[in-house]
C-alpha positions in Angstrom: 0.1 0.0 0.2 1.4 3.5 -0.8 0.2 6.5 0.9 1.4 9.9 0.0 2.8 12.1 2.2 3.9 15.9 2.0 7.1 17.1 2.9 6.8 20.5 3.0 10.6 22.0 2.7 11.4 25.2 1.5 11.2 24.2 -1.8 8.0 22.5 -1.1 9.3 19.0 -2.1 6.6 16.0 -2.2 7.5 12.0 -1.8 5.6 9.1 -1.4 6.4 6.8 0.8 5.4 3.1 1.0 3.4 2.7 4.5 6.5 0.4 6.1 8.8 3.7 5.6 6.2 5.8 7.6 6.1 3.3 10.4 9.9 3.7 10.2 9.7 7.5 11.0 7.5 6.8 13.4 10.0 4.2 15.1 12.7 6.8 15.0 10.9 9.7 16.6 9.5 7.0 19.3 13.3 6.0 19.9 14.4 9.7 19.9 11.8 10.5 22.8 13.1 7.1 24.6 17.0 8.3 24.7 16.0 12.0 25.3 13.8 11.2 28.3 16.4 8.5 29.8 19.2 11.4 29.7 17.1 13.5 31.7 16.5 16.4 28.6 13.3 18.0 27.9 12.2 18.9 24.3 13.6 22.4 24.9 16.9 21.4 26.0 17.8 19.0 23.3 16.3 21.5 20.6 18.4 24.2 21.9 21.6 22.1 22.1 21.0 21.0 18.4 19.7 24.6 17.2 16.5 23.2 15.9 13.0 24.6 17.5 11.3 22.9 20.3 7.8 22.4 18.0 10.2 20.8 15.2 11.6 18.1 17.5 8.1 17.7 19.2 6.7 17.0 15.6 9.7 14.5 15.0 9.0 12.7 17.8 4.9 12.5 17.8 4.0 9.3 16.6 0.6 10.9 15.1 2.9 13.1 13.1 4.3 12.7 9.5 7.0 15.2 10.0 10.4 13.9 8.9 13.8 15.2 9.5 16.8 15.3 7.2 19.8 13.1 7.5 21.7 16.0 9.0 19.1 16.8 11.6 18.9 13.1 12.4 23.0 13.3 12.9 22.7 16.2 15.2 19.9 14.8 17.3 22.2 11.5 17.5 25.3 14.0 18.6 22.9 15.7 21.1 21.8 12.6 22.9 25.1 11.1 22.6 24.5 8.0 21.2 25.6 6.3 17.8 23.2 7.3 14.9 22.5 3.5 14.6 20.8 3.2 17.6 18.0 5.7 16.4 18.0 3.6 13.3 17.6 0.2 14.9 14.3 -1.9 14.3 14.3 -3.3 17.9 15.1 -1.3 21.1 17.0 -3.3 23.4 
């Protein structure tokens, strides 16, 4: 099943993602929230640390959101959380 999701960057890029990829983005957001909370960081603190807005981070973490981040932002989040980016991309959490 293919589902359309609008990915509105400055240029207004539209992309089509398979349902499994939407779930992967949601899982990444869930893992970001998990590691952020386990490190005692608020969304505001992590966002400030990596130079993005709290509302953007909130949308990345929200399971009901279809807000995706760039790979650069994902690297920044991993650095801010002091985790290897692989931990955010894993299929399962240990």
